[in-house]
C-alpha positions as CSV (number, residue, x, y, z in Angstrom):
1,M,3.9,26.8,-45.6
2,L,2.2,25.0,-42.7
3,E,4.8,22.6,-41.0
4,I,3.2,20.0,-39.4
5,N,6.4,17.9,-38.5
6,Q,9.7,17.0,-40.0
7,R,8.6,15.1,-42.8
8,I,5.3,16.8,-43.7
9,R,4.7,20.3,-44.8
10,I,1.5,21.9,-46.5
11,D,1.9,24.6,-49.2
12,E,-0.5,27.5,-49.0
13,S,-1.8,26.8,-52.2
14,E,-3.5,23.6,-51.0
15,L,-5.6,25.5,-48.5
16,S,-8.7,27.5,-49.5
17,E,-10.5,30.1,-47.3
18,H,-13.8,31.2,-47.4
19,F,-15.1,34.0,-45.2
20,I,-18.7,34.0,-43.9
21,R,-20.9,35.5,-41.2
22,S,-20.4,34.1,-37.9
23,P,-23.4,32.4,-36.4
24,G,-24.9,33.3,-33.1
25,P,-25.8,36.6,-31.4
26,G,-24.2,39.7,-32.2
27,G,-24.2,43.7,-32.0
28,Q,-23.8,46.3,-34.0
29,K,-22.5,45.3,-37.6
30,V,-23.5,41.6,-37.1
31,N,-25.0,41.8,-40.7
32,K,-22.1,43.4,-42.2
33,V,-18.8,41.6,-41.5
34,E,-17.9,38.2,-42.5
35,T,-15.4,36.9,-39.7
36,A,-16.0,33.3,-39.4
37,V,-13.8,31.2,-41.8
38,Q,-14.2,27.8,-43.6
39,L,-10.9,26.3,-44.3
40,R,-10.8,23.7,-46.9
41,F,-8.0,21.1,-47.6
42,D,-8.4,18.3,-50.1
43,V,-6.9,15.4,-48.3
44,T,-7.2,13.0,-51.2
45,G,-5.8,15.2,-53.5
46,S,-2.8,16.6,-51.5
47,P,0.8,15.7,-52.6
48,S,2.2,16.5,-49.3
49,L,0.6,13.6,-47.3
50,P,2.1,10.2,-47.0
51,E,-0.5,7.5,-47.8
52,D,-0.9,6.2,-44.2
53,V,-1.3,9.4,-42.7
54,R,-4.2,10.6,-45.7
55,R,-6.1,7.4,-44.7
56,R,-5.9,7.9,-40.7
57,L,-6.9,11.8,-41.4
58,L,-9.8,10.7,-43.5
59,R,-11.0,8.4,-40.7
60,L,-10.3,11.1,-38.1
61,G,-12.0,13.9,-39.9
62,G,-15.5,12.1,-39.7
63,R,-18.1,14.4,-40.7
64,R,-15.8,17.2,-41.7
65,V,-14.7,15.2,-44.8
66,D,-17.2,15.4,-47.7
67,G,-17.8,12.6,-50.5
68,Q,-14.6,13.9,-52.6
69,G,-12.1,13.5,-49.6
70,V,-12.1,17.4,-48.7
71,L,-11.8,18.5,-45.2
72,M,-13.6,21.6,-44.0
73,I,-12.8,23.0,-40.6
74,E,-15.1,26.0,-39.6
75,A,-14.0,28.5,-37.1
76,H,-16.2,31.1,-35.5
77,R,-14.9,31.2,-31.9
78,L,-13.1,34.4,-32.1
79,R,-14.3,38.0,-33.4
80,T,-11.7,38.9,-35.8
81,R,-11.2,37.4,-39.1
82,E,-7.4,37.0,-38.6
83,G,-8.1,35.3,-35.2
84,N,-10.5,32.7,-36.7
85,R,-8.3,32.2,-39.5
86,R,-5.5,31.3,-37.2
87,D,-7.6,28.9,-34.9
88,A,-8.7,27.1,-38.2
89,R,-5.1,26.7,-39.3
90,E,-4.2,25.3,-35.7
91,R,-6.9,23.1,-35.6
92,L,-5.9,21.7,-39.1
93,V,-2.3,21.1,-38.0
94,A,-3.5,19.5,-34.6
95,L,-5.5,17.1,-36.6
96,I,-2.7,16.2,-39.1
97,R,-0.4,15.9,-36.2
98,Q,-2.8,13.5,-34.8
99,A,-3.1,11.3,-37.9
100,A,0.7,11.6,-38.4
101,S,1.3,9.5,-35.1
102,R,0.9,5.7,-36.0
103,P,-1.4,4.1,-33.2
104,K,0.0,1.6,-30.9
105,P,-0.7,-1.8,-32.2
106,R,-2.6,-3.8,-29.6
107,I,-1.1,-6.8,-28.0
108,A,-3.6,-9.5,-27.2
109,T,-3.4,-10.6,-23.6
110,R,-5.0,-13.5,-21.9
111,P,-7.1,-13.1,-18.6
112,T,-5.2,-14.0,-15.5
113,Q,-6.3,-16.7,-13.2
114,A,-7.1,-14.3,-10.4
115,S,-9.5,-12.1,-12.7
116,K,-11.3,-15.2,-13.7
117,E,-12.0,-16.1,-10.3
118,R,-13.2,-12.7,-9.4
119,R,-15.4,-12.7,-12.4
120,L,-17.0,-16.0,-11.5
121,A,-17.5,-14.8,-7.7
122,L,-19.3,-11.7,-8.9
123,K,-21.6,-14.3,-11.1
124,R,-22.4,-16.3,-8.2
125,R,-23.0,-13.4,-5.9
126,R,-25.4,-11.9,-8.5
127,G,-27.1,-15.2,-9.2
128,M,-27.6,-15.5,-5.5
129,R,-28.9,-11.8,-5.1
130,K,-31.4,-12.7,-7.7
131,R,-32.5,-16.2,-6.2
132,L,-33.0,-14.3,-2.8
133,R,-35.3,-11.7,-4.8
134,S,-37.6,-14.6,-6.3
135,G,-38.0,-16.3,-2.9
136,R,-36.7,-19.6,-4.1
137,P,-34.4,-21.6,-1.8
138,E,-30.6,-21.7,-2.3
139,E,-29.3,-24.5,-4.9
140,D,-26.0,-25.9,-4.5
């Protein structure tokens, strides 16, 4: 059982792991051992996720989510099978925790008078610089 937070827990049966040969350079036994892991989690079919978390997770997953809504995390940073397995699970938990936190709503604000004046002064200076480059006299 993966515990994400107080209200979200994912059962082991919802995860599937497939071990593959790790990419990159290696030494002896490089073509014999399968230490990299592909962890798959069906986001759309999971009964453990609330709907709002599911939507955010699909968006956060990006290219790691396929057309059927299955999130795949590939871990091959470590040399051992168990280490990569732990790494993939930690990355899944971190991603779900990130999706579980609600984004802070943006409050629209108006620009201050001082910021408007700074912007206009900057535009005047930039325009003056360009006029001086072209050799035209000042225009007031």
